[in-house]
Structures are given as C-alpha cells and as structure tokens.
KOLDREN-485805 format. One record per residue: z, y, x of N, C-alpha, C, O in turn; residue in one letter. Coordinates in Angstrom, 2 decimals, m for minus. Layout:
<sites>
Z|Y|X|Z|Y|X|Z|Y|X|Z|Y|X|A
...
</sites>
This chain:
<sites>
174.52|97.53|137.13|175.44|98.33|136.35|175.20|99.80|136.67|174.91|100.16|137.82|X
175.31|100.63|135.66|175.05|102.06|135.79|176.28|102.85|136.22|176.20|104.06|136.40|X
177.41|102.18|136.38|178.58|102.89|136.88|179.53|103.42|135.83|180.43|104.19|136.16|X
179.37|103.04|134.58|180.29|103.47|133.55|181.02|102.24|133.01|180.40|101.28|132.58|X
182.33|102.30|133.05|183.17|101.26|132.47|184.41|101.96|131.93|185.05|102.73|132.64|X
184.74|101.69|130.67|185.89|102.34|130.05|186.70|101.31|129.28|186.19|100.27|128.88|X
187.97|101.62|129.10|188.84|100.79|128.28|189.27|101.58|127.06|189.53|102.78|127.14|X
189.34|100.90|125.93|189.75|101.53|124.68|190.83|100.69|124.05|190.61|99.54|123.67|X
192.02|101.28|123.92|193.14|100.62|123.24|193.42|101.41|121.98|193.90|102.54|122.03|X
193.11|100.80|120.85|193.27|101.50|119.57|194.73|101.66|119.20|195.58|100.81|119.51|X
195.01|102.76|118.54|196.26|102.98|117.82|195.85|103.46|116.42|194.67|103.52|116.11|X
196.82|103.79|115.61|196.49|104.20|114.24|195.59|105.44|114.22|194.68|105.53|113.40|X
195.86|106.38|115.11|195.07|107.62|115.12|193.62|107.34|115.52|192.71|107.90|114.92|X
193.40|106.50|116.52|192.02|106.24|116.95|191.25|105.45|115.89|190.04|105.63|115.75|X
191.93|104.59|115.14|191.26|103.90|114.03|190.85|104.89|112.95|189.76|104.79|112.38|X
191.73|105.86|112.67|191.40|106.90|111.69|190.23|107.75|112.19|189.31|108.05|111.43|X
190.26|108.12|113.47|189.17|108.91|114.05|187.83|108.17|113.94|186.82|108.76|113.59|X
187.84|106.88|114.25|186.63|106.07|114.15|186.13|106.03|112.70|184.93|106.13|112.44|X
187.06|105.87|111.79|186.71|105.82|110.37|186.14|107.16|109.89|185.20|107.18|109.10|X
186.71|108.26|110.36|186.19|109.59|109.99|184.77|109.78|110.52|183.90|110.28|109.81|X
184.54|109.38|111.76|183.20|109.54|112.32|182.20|108.67|111.57|181.06|109.09|111.34|X
182.62|107.48|111.20|181.75|106.60|110.42|181.36|107.29|109.12|180.19|107.26|108.73|X
182.32|107.92|108.45|182.02|108.64|107.21|181.07|109.80|107.48|180.10|110.00|106.75|X
181.35|110.57|108.53|180.51|111.72|108.86|179.07|111.33|109.13|178.14|112.02|108.70|X
178.86|110.21|109.82|177.51|109.81|110.20|176.74|109.07|109.12|175.51|109.12|109.10|X
177.44|108.39|108.21|176.74|107.54|107.26|176.92|107.92|105.79|176.29|107.32|104.93|X
177.74|108.89|105.50|178.01|109.22|104.10|177.68|110.68|103.78|178.39|111.33|103.00|X
176.62|111.19|104.37|176.24|112.59|104.14|175.92|112.88|102.68|176.29|113.93|102.16|X
175.22|111.95|102.02|174.89|112.16|100.60|176.15|112.19|99.74|176.27|112.98|98.81|X
177.09|111.31|100.07|178.36|111.28|99.34|179.09|112.61|99.49|179.59|113.17|98.52|X
179.15|113.11|100.72|179.82|114.39|100.98|179.13|115.53|100.22|179.80|116.37|99.62|X
177.80|115.56|100.26|177.06|116.61|99.56|177.28|116.52|98.05|177.47|117.55|97.39|X
177.26|115.31|97.51|177.47|115.14|96.07|178.88|115.57|95.67|179.07|116.22|94.64|X
179.88|115.20|96.48|181.26|115.60|96.19|181.41|117.12|96.20|182.04|117.70|95.32|X
180.81|117.74|97.21|180.91|119.20|97.32|180.22|119.88|96.15|180.77|120.82|95.56|X
179.02|119.42|95.81|178.28|120.02|94.69|179.03|119.83|93.38|179.18|120.77|92.61|X
179.51|118.61|93.12|180.23|118.34|91.88|181.52|119.16|91.80|181.84|119.69|90.73|X
182.24|119.26|92.88|183.49|120.03|92.85|183.21|121.50|92.58|183.93|122.14|91.81|X
182.16|122.04|93.19|181.80|123.44|92.95|181.40|123.67|91.50|181.82|124.64|90.88|X
180.57|122.78|90.96|180.14|122.89|89.56|181.34|122.82|88.62|181.45|123.63|87.70|X
182.22|121.86|88.84|183.40|121.73|87.97|184.28|122.98|88.01|184.74|123.45|86.97|X
184.51|123.50|89.19|185.37|124.68|89.33|184.74|125.89|88.64|185.41|126.61|87.90|X
183.44|126.11|88.88|182.76|127.26|88.28|182.73|127.14|86.76|183.04|128.10|86.06|X
182.37|125.96|86.24|182.33|125.78|84.79|183.71|125.96|84.16|183.83|126.57|83.10|X
184.73|125.43|84.80|186.09|125.56|84.26|186.54|127.02|84.25|187.22|127.45|83.32|X
186.16|127.77|85.27|186.54|129.19|85.32|185.76|129.98|84.28|186.34|130.81|83.57|X
184.45|129.73|84.17|183.62|130.51|83.25|183.87|130.18|81.79|183.89|131.08|80.95|X
184.08|128.90|81.47|184.16|128.50|80.07|185.50|127.93|79.65|185.68|127.59|78.48|X
186.44|127.82|80.55|187.71|127.18|80.23|188.71|128.09|79.55|189.57|127.62|78.81|X
188.60|129.35|79.80|189.52|130.29|79.15|190.98|130.09|79.53|191.85|130.50|78.77|X
191.26|129.50|80.64|192.64|129.33|81.07|193.38|128.21|80.34|194.60|128.13|80.42|X
192.65|127.34|79.65|193.30|126.24|78.93|193.84|125.21|79.92|193.51|125.23|81.11|X
194.66|124.32|79.42|195.20|123.26|80.24|194.07|122.39|80.79|194.10|121.99|81.96|X
193.06|122.10|79.96|191.93|121.28|80.40|191.16|121.96|81.54|190.74|121.30|82.49|X
190.98|123.27|81.43|190.24|123.96|82.50|191.03|123.91|83.81|190.44|123.77|84.88|X
192.35|124.03|83.73|193.18|123.95|84.93|193.13|122.55|85.55|193.10|122.39|86.77|X
193.12|121.53|84.69|193.00|120.17|85.19|191.65|119.93|85.85|191.56|119.26|86.89|X
190.59|120.48|85.26|189.25|120.32|85.84|189.16|121.07|87.18|188.57|120.56|88.13|X
189.74|122.25|87.25|189.79|122.98|88.52|190.56|122.17|89.56|190.13|122.06|90.71|X
191.69|121.61|89.16|192.48|120.78|90.07|191.69|119.59|90.57|191.75|119.25|91.75|X
190.94|118.94|89.68|190.13|117.79|90.09|189.01|118.22|91.03|188.71|117.54|92.01|X
188.38|119.36|90.73|187.34|119.89|91.62|187.89|120.18|93.01|187.23|119.89|94.01|X
189.08|120.74|93.07|189.72|121.01|94.37|190.06|119.70|95.09|189.91|119.60|96.30|X
190.51|118.71|94.33|190.80|117.40|94.92|189.53|116.80|95.53|189.55|116.29|96.65|X
188.42|116.86|94.80|187.16|116.32|95.33|186.76|117.02|96.62|186.25|116.39|97.55|X
187.00|118.31|96.68|186.60|119.09|97.85|187.49|118.79|99.06|187.01|118.79|100.19|X
188.76|118.54|98.83|189.70|118.40|99.95|190.03|116.96|100.33|190.71|116.73|101.33|X
189.59|115.99|99.56|189.94|114.59|99.84|188.77|113.82|100.44|188.62|112.63|100.18|X
187.98|114.48|101.22|186.78|113.88|101.80|187.07|112.56|102.51|186.34|111.59|102.34|X
188.12|112.54|103.30|188.40|111.36|104.12|189.44|110.41|103.50|189.95|109.53|104.19|X
189.76|110.58|102.24|190.80|109.74|101.62|190.47|108.25|101.73|191.33|107.45|102.11|X
189.25|107.88|101.39|188.88|106.45|101.43|188.86|105.92|102.86|189.32|104.81|103.12|X
188.33|106.71|103.80|188.28|106.23|105.19|189.68|106.14|105.79|189.96|105.24|106.58|X
190.57|107.06|105.42|191.97|106.97|105.88|192.62|105.70|105.35|193.31|104.98|106.09|X
192.39|105.42|104.08|192.98|104.23|103.46|192.49|102.97|104.16|193.27|102.05|104.42|X
191.19|102.90|104.47|190.63|101.73|105.14|191.23|101.55|106.53|191.59|100.43|106.90|X
191.32|102.63|107.30|191.87|102.54|108.66|193.32|102.08|108.63|193.72|101.23|109.42|X
194.12|102.64|107.72|195.53|102.25|107.63|195.68|100.81|107.14|196.58|100.09|107.56|X
194.79|100.39|106.25|194.83|99.01|105.74|194.56|98.01|106.87|195.22|96.98|106.95|X
193.59|98.32|107.73|193.29|97.45|108.87|194.50|97.36|109.80|194.89|96.28|110.22|X
195.08|98.52|110.13|196.25|98.54|111.02|197.42|97.77|110.40|198.08|96.99|111.09|X
197.68|97.99|109.11|198.77|97.29|108.43|198.56|95.79|108.42|199.49|95.01|108.64|X
197.32|95.37|108.16|197.01|93.95|108.10|197.23|93.29|109.46|197.82|92.21|109.53|X
196.76|93.92|110.53|196.95|93.35|111.87|198.43|93.29|112.24|198.89|92.29|112.79|X
199.17|94.35|111.93|200.61|94.36|112.23|201.34|93.28|111.43|202.24|92.62|111.96|X
200.97|93.09|110.16|201.60|92.07|109.32|201.35|90.67|109.87|202.20|89.79|109.74|X
200.19|90.47|110.49|199.85|89.17|111.08|200.40|89.02|112.50|200.22|87.98|113.13|X
201.06|90.06|112.99|201.61|90.02|114.34|200.57|90.16|115.44|200.83|89.80|116.59|X
199.41|90.68|115.09|198.34|90.84|116.07|198.31|92.29|116.56|198.65|93.20|115.81|X
197.91|92.49|117.81|197.79|93.87|118.31|196.54|94.54|117.75|195.60|93.87|117.31|X
196.53|95.86|117.78|195.33|96.58|117.41|194.26|96.31|118.47|194.59|96.00|119.61|X
192.99|96.43|118.11|191.92|96.10|119.05|192.02|96.87|120.37|192.34|98.06|120.40|X
191.72|96.17|121.44|191.67|96.76|122.78|190.48|96.12|123.50|190.38|94.90|123.57|X
189.60|96.96|124.02|188.36|96.46|124.62|188.04|97.18|125.91|188.51|98.28|126.19|X
187.21|96.52|126.69|186.63|97.13|127.89|185.12|97.14|127.66|184.52|96.13|127.32|X
184.52|98.32|127.87|183.08|98.48|127.70|182.46|98.72|129.07|182.89|99.61|129.81|X
181.48|97.92|129.40|180.76|98.05|130.67|179.31|98.39|130.32|178.62|97.63|129.65|X
178.87|99.54|130.79|177.52|100.03|130.48|176.57|99.61|131.59|176.67|100.07|132.72|X
175.65|98.74|131.23|174.66|98.23|132.17|173.30|98.86|131.86|173.18|99.75|131.02|X
172.29|98.38|132.55|170.96|98.98|132.44|170.41|98.94|131.00|169.86|99.93|130.53|X
170.56|97.80|130.32|169.94|97.65|129.00|170.92|97.41|127.86|170.52|97.30|126.70|X
172.22|97.32|128.18|173.18|96.99|127.13|174.59|97.41|127.53|174.89|97.66|128.70|X
175.43|97.47|126.51|176.86|97.69|126.72|177.54|96.33|126.52|177.45|95.74|125.44|X
178.20|95.85|127.56|178.95|94.60|127.45|180.35|94.93|126.94|180.93|95.95|127.31|X
180.89|94.06|126.10|182.17|94.30|125.44|183.10|93.13|125.73|182.76|91.98|125.49|X
184.29|93.45|126.25|185.29|92.43|126.57|186.56|92.72|125.79|187.02|93.86|125.72|X
187.14|91.68|125.20|188.42|91.79|124.53|189.50|91.82|125.61|189.60|90.89|126.41|X
190.31|92.87|125.65|191.34|92.99|126.68|192.49|92.00|126.49|193.19|91.66|127.44|X
192.69|91.53|125.26|193.79|90.61|125.00|193.60|89.28|125.72|194.55|88.72|126.27|X
192.36|88.76|125.73|192.13|87.46|126.34|190.98|87.45|127.36|190.68|86.40|127.95|X
190.34|88.59|127.57|189.25|88.67|128.54|187.93|88.12|128.05|186.93|88.15|128.78|X
187.90|87.62|126.82|186.68|87.04|126.27|185.59|88.10|126.11|185.85|89.22|125.67|X
184.37|87.72|126.49|183.24|88.63|126.30|182.72|88.47|124.88|182.43|87.36|124.42|X
182.61|89.59|124.20|182.11|89.60|122.83|180.61|89.87|122.84|180.02|90.03|123.90|X
180.01|89.93|121.67|178.57|90.16|121.57|178.22|91.53|122.15|178.78|92.55|121.75|X
177.30|91.53|123.11|176.87|92.78|123.75|176.11|93.65|122.76|175.61|93.18|121.74|X
176.04|94.94|123.07|175.31|95.89|122.25|174.12|96.41|123.06|174.28|97.30|123.90|X
172.91|95.86|122.80|171.73|96.42|123.47|171.53|97.86|122.99|171.73|98.17|121.82|X
171.14|98.73|123.90|171.02|100.15|123.55|170.01|100.40|122.44|170.18|101.33|121.65|X
168.96|99.58|122.37|167.96|99.79|121.31|168.51|99.44|119.92|167.89|99.78|118.91|X
169.67|98.76|119.86|170.29|98.43|118.57|171.32|99.46|118.12|171.88|99.32|117.04|X
171.57|100.49|118.92|172.51|101.54|118.51|171.86|102.32|117.37|170.76|102.86|117.52|X
172.55|102.38|116.24|172.00|103.06|115.07|172.27|104.56|115.13|171.38|105.37|114.87|X
173.52|104.94|115.46|173.89|106.35|115.54|174.96|106.55|116.60|175.71|105.63|116.95|X
175.01|107.79|117.12|176.03|108.17|118.10|176.70|109.44|117.59|176.03|110.37|117.16|X
178.03|109.46|117.65|178.78|110.64|117.25|179.70|111.10|118.35|179.94|110.40|119.33|X
180.22|112.30|118.17|181.14|112.87|119.16|182.15|113.76|118.44|181.81|114.49|117.51|X
183.39|113.68|118.89|184.40|114.64|118.48|185.11|115.12|119.75|184.64|114.86|120.85|X
186.21|115.81|119.59|186.89|116.39|120.75|187.36|115.33|121.76|187.42|115.61|122.95|X
187.70|114.13|121.29|188.30|113.16|122.18|187.45|111.97|122.57|187.83|111.21|123.46|X
186.29|111.79|121.91|185.56|110.55|122.17|184.10|110.64|121.74|183.69|111.54|121.01|X
183.35|109.65|122.23|182.00|109.37|121.73|182.12|108.12|120.88|183.02|107.30|121.09|X
181.22|107.98|119.92|181.25|106.83|119.02|179.85|106.24|118.96|178.88|106.93|118.65|X
179.75|104.95|119.25|178.47|104.23|119.17|178.55|103.30|117.97|179.48|102.50|117.86|X
177.58|103.39|117.08|177.57|102.54|115.89|176.39|101.58|115.94|175.23|101.98|116.04|X
176.73|100.31|115.86|175.75|99.22|115.82|175.10|99.19|114.45|173.91|98.90|114.32|X
175.88|99.49|113.43|175.40|99.57|112.05|176.37|100.48|111.30|177.28|101.05|111.91|X
176.20|100.62|110.02|177.07|101.55|109.28|178.47|100.98|109.03|179.32|101.67|108.47|X
178.71|99.74|109.45|180.01|99.12|109.23|180.83|98.93|110.50|182.04|98.72|110.42|X
180.20|99.01|111.67|180.94|98.74|112.89|180.56|99.67|114.02|179.38|99.91|114.27|X
181.57|100.18|114.70|181.31|101.09|115.80|182.35|100.95|116.91|183.33|100.21|116.78|X
182.09|101.67|117.99|182.93|101.62|119.18|183.30|103.04|119.58|182.47|103.94|119.54|X
184.55|103.22|119.96|185.05|104.52|120.39|185.13|104.53|121.91|185.76|103.66|122.52|X
184.49|105.53|122.52|184.48|105.68|123.98|185.31|106.91|124.30|184.83|108.03|124.13|X
186.56|106.75|124.78|187.42|107.91|125.05|186.88|108.77|126.20|186.54|108.26|127.26|X
186.81|110.05|125.96|186.30|110.98|126.99|187.20|111.01|128.21|186.72|111.20|129.33|X
188.51|110.84|128.02|189.43|110.88|129.16|189.11|109.79|130.17|189.38|109.94|131.36|X
188.53|108.68|129.71|188.14|107.59|130.60|186.91|107.96|131.44|186.69|107.39|132.51|X
186.14|108.90|130.95|184.92|109.31|131.66|185.20|110.37|132.71|184.47|110.50|133.69|X
186.27|111.14|132.51|186.64|112.18|133.46|185.53|113.18|133.69|184.93|113.70|132.74|X
185.25|113.45|134.95|184.24|114.44|135.31|182.81|113.91|135.11|181.85|114.65|135.28|X
182.69|112.65|134.76|181.37|112.05|134.54|180.94|112.10|133.08|179.98|111.42|132.69|X
181.64|112.89|132.28|181.31|112.96|130.86|179.88|113.43|130.61|179.17|112.85|129.79|X
179.45|114.47|131.30|178.07|114.96|131.12|177.05|113.92|131.55|176.02|113.76|130.90|X
177.33|113.21|132.63|176.43|112.15|133.08|176.36|111.03|132.04|175.29|110.48|131.79|X
177.52|110.69|131.45|177.53|109.67|130.42|176.72|110.11|129.21|175.95|109.33|128.66|X
176.89|111.36|128.81|176.14|111.91|127.66|174.64|111.74|127.90|173.92|111.25|127.02|X
174.16|112.15|129.06|172.73|112.03|129.37|172.30|110.56|129.40|171.26|110.19|128.86|X
173.13|109.73|130.02|172.84|108.31|130.13|172.68|107.66|128.76|171.70|106.98|128.50|X
173.64|107.88|127.88|173.63|107.19|126.58|172.52|107.73|125.68|171.93|106.97|124.92|X
172.22|109.01|125.78|171.11|109.55|124.99|169.77|109.02|125.51|168.88|108.69|124.73|X
169.64|108.94|126.82|168.39|108.41|127.40|168.19|106.93|127.05|167.10|106.52|126.67|X
169.26|106.15|127.19|169.15|104.70|126.96|168.90|104.36|125.49|168.14|103.44|125.18|X
169.54|105.10|124.57|169.41|104.78|123.15|168.26|105.52|122.48|167.75|105.08|121.45|X
167.86|106.64|123.06|166.85|107.48|122.42|167.39|108.22|121.21|166.62|108.72|120.39|X
168.71|108.29|121.09|169.36|108.94|119.94|170.04|110.23|120.38|170.51|110.34|121.51|X
170.07|111.19|119.49|170.84|112.40|119.72|172.29|112.16|119.31|172.56|111.39|118.40|X
173.20|112.82|119.98|174.61|112.71|119.66|174.94|113.71|118.56|174.73|114.91|118.73|X
175.45|113.21|117.46|175.84|114.07|116.34|177.28|114.52|116.56|178.16|113.70|116.80|X
177.51|115.81|116.47|178.84|116.35|116.68|179.43|116.82|115.37|178.73|117.26|114.46|X
180.74|116.71|115.31|181.43|117.34|114.18|181.29|118.84|114.37|181.56|119.36|115.45|X
180.88|119.52|113.35|180.60|120.95|113.46|181.81|121.80|113.06|181.68|122.74|112.27|X
182.96|121.46|113.59|184.14|122.28|113.30|184.10|123.53|114.17|183.48|123.52|115.23|X
184.75|124.59|113.73|184.78|125.80|114.56|185.34|125.54|115.96|184.87|126.13|116.93|X
186.33|124.67|116.06|186.91|124.37|117.36|185.89|123.69|118.28|185.81|124.02|119.46|X
185.11|122.75|117.74|184.08|122.10|118.54|183.00|123.09|118.98|182.54|123.04|120.12|X
182.61|123.98|118.08|181.61|124.98|118.45|182.12|125.88|119.56|181.38|126.20|120.49|X
183.40|126.29|119.48|183.99|127.13|120.52|184.04|126.37|121.84|183.75|126.95|122.89|X
184.41|125.10|121.81|184.47|124.28|123.02|183.11|124.18|123.68|182.99|124.32|124.89|X
182.07|123.93|122.89|180.72|123.83|123.44|180.29|125.17|124.05|179.67|125.19|125.11|X
180.62|126.26|123.40|180.27|127.58|123.92|180.97|127.82|125.25|180.36|128.32|126.20|X
182.26|127.48|125.33|183.00|127.66|126.58|182.43|126.79|127.70|182.33|127.24|128.84|X
182.05|125.56|127.37|181.46|124.68|128.38|180.13|125.24|128.88|179.83|125.16|130.07|X
179.34|125.80|127.98|178.06|126.37|128.40|178.29|127.60|129.28|177.51|127.86|130.20|X
179.34|128.36|129.01|179.67|129.54|129.81|180.10|129.12|131.22|179.79|129.81|132.19|X
180.81|128.00|131.34|181.25|127.53|132.65|180.08|127.15|133.53|180.16|127.26|134.75|X
178.97|126.70|132.93|177.80|126.27|133.69|176.88|127.41|134.07|176.00|127.25|134.92|X
177.08|128.58|133.46|176.22|129.71|133.75|176.48|130.22|135.17|177.62|130.23|135.63|X
175.41|130.65|135.85|175.62|131.25|137.17|176.30|132.61|137.04|176.17|133.28|136.01|X
177.01|133.01|138.07|177.66|134.32|138.03|176.60|135.40|137.98|175.59|135.34|138.68|X
176.86|136.38|137.13|175.93|137.49|137.00|176.25|138.55|138.05|177.40|138.71|138.45|X
175.24|139.25|138.47|175.42|140.30|139.47|175.98|141.55|138.87|176.20|142.53|139.59|X
</sites>
C-alpha cells in the first residue's frame, strides 16, 4: 500500500460536484457548441431583430444557452439522490485504498469490496477546490475529498499523476487560478 486511504460519503452537493466535473471533462464539444450558438443567436438578434418580440425571445434563449451549462448534470445528480431517498437507501459512501497498481474500493454500508480501479484504466482526472475526481469512463467516477488527504495533498497529486500517466484537469475559475498562485507563492524561498 502506498499510504493513501480516504473515505467519501456523498451528499447532494458532492453528487452535483461529481456531475459537474464529469460534464467539464467529457462534454467540451457540447460546451463549445452551446457557447458558439448562444453568441451567434444574440448577435444576429441584436443586428437584425430591430427590437421585435422575436428578437428579444432569441436573445433570451441565447442567454439561457450560455448560463444553463450544468442544467442537465444538476438534474441527473438530483434525480439519483431523489431515487435513492425514495427507496430508503443512503447516498453512496466508500473507502478508497490506493495501492501500488490499483485503487481498491469498499462500500462503507456493508464493507463489501467493489471492483478495483487499476490505474492504467483511469480515463481522466479532474480537480476542483474540494476534491480530485478519477473517472473510469465517461459515465462513472470517484470523488477524492482533499480534506481527507490533509498535508499529503501534494504527495497524492504526484502519486496519482505518476501511476495513471494522466494530467489533472482543473476547473479554470478565477478563484482556482488565485488559489494555485497563492500555493506557488507559499513554496517560494524567501527573497533577500
């Protein structure tokens, strides 16, 4: 064992976060097409609409396309949570044990070991402010909470990138960029 073991207990927010990362990592063409179409609709409606009701509706639809990026992923995450609650089942809770060649996965509800994830089968890795995300395929992934890693977060980052051979894709929000800049400043030696 490489010394990394974490527990993940999902709630509605973590399911939404996982769903958002899944969209970010696997739906880039969809996002680009939505952005391009919304921009074209807005520009055409402004240039040729003359302030008509139809042009205002087209502008509204273009704005909706631009701002509703995660609407489908939100709906899916909430549907999963609602379905489990309706069946009286808890949201997923797992323990991940990172070994030399694979991540072992245990269901916390009953201790059953689920199908392991060999590192060479990791398709993509993502990161946001609170977690890392490992995706076995475009339909299923695992959330690794950073709080569980503590001061070993940088070691985990190096470990998972080395083992999978994949780069970690980050959400490029201004807040994430500022956080990365601050972290890099903390590692700099004091200047004379």
